[in-house]
C-alpha positions, 0 to 999 in steps of 0.5 A: 425611105432609109432609116438615116433620112429620119435622123436630123440635127436635133437627134445627132446632138444627144448622140454626140454628147453621149459618145463624148462622155463615153470615150472622152475628147482625147480618144475621139480623134483616134477613133475617127482616124481608125474608122477612116482607115477602115473605110479606106481599106474596105473600099480598096477591097471592093475595088480589087474584087471588081477588078478580079471579076472583070479580068475573069470575065474577060478571060472567059470571053476570050477562051469562049471566042477562041473555042468558037473559032476552032 
């Protein structure tokens, strides 16, 4: 069971109010936007790593097959 499975709406309201008090209503949209951009960049980085791994494995398999045919 994940820790987030135990968090319900009743628990989120106090957290939202505390965040609103700490950061203010003007800064919340900025923070949400920057978090969204960060998540987007993180996912892009993960995709690039996966693509690099796939291309490396293809190159290795091609070089192995070429070595076996010689």
